[in-house]
C-alpha positions in Angstrom: -14.2 -9.3 8.5 -13.2 -12.8 9.3 -12.4 -15.8 7.3 -10.0 -16.4 4.3 -9.5 -12.8 3.5 -7.9 -10.0 5.3 -8.8 -7.4 2.6 -11.3 -7.3 -0.4 -10.5 -4.6 -3.1 -12.7 -3.8 -6.1 -10.9 -2.7 -9.2 -11.7 -2.0 -12.7 -9.4 -2.5 -15.8 -9.8 -2.1 -19.5 -8.6 -5.6 -20.2 -7.1 -8.5 -18.7 -3.6 -7.5 -19.6 -4.3 -4.0 -17.6 -5.6 -6.1 -14.8 -2.5 -8.3 -14.7 -0.2 -5.3 -14.8 -2.3 -3.8 -12.0 -2.0 -6.7 -9.8 1.8 -7.5 -10.3 3.0 -3.7 -10.2 0.7 -2.3 -7.6 -1.0 -4.9 -5.3 1.6 -7.8 -5.1 4.3 -5.0 -4.6 2.7 -4.0 -1.2 4.9 -5.3 1.7 3.0 -8.2 3.2 0.9 -9.3 0.4 1.9 -12.8 -0.3 -0.9 -13.9 -2.5 -4.0 -12.8 -4.5 -7.2 -14.2 -5.4 -9.0 -12.6 -8.5 -12.6 -13.1 -9.3 -13.8 -11.5 -12.5 -17.4 -10.0 -12.7 -18.9 -9.9 -16.2 -21.6 -7.2 -17.0 -23.9 -8.5 -19.5 
């Protein structure tokens, strides 16, 4: 992979609060992670 992203991760969460908790407590807590970009996919 090349470009703006070093890693792409797909996750599922029950709601936006759960997603925020996951991002803050797990993903951003990883050494070397300096920023994240979140794209929401809606299933209709």
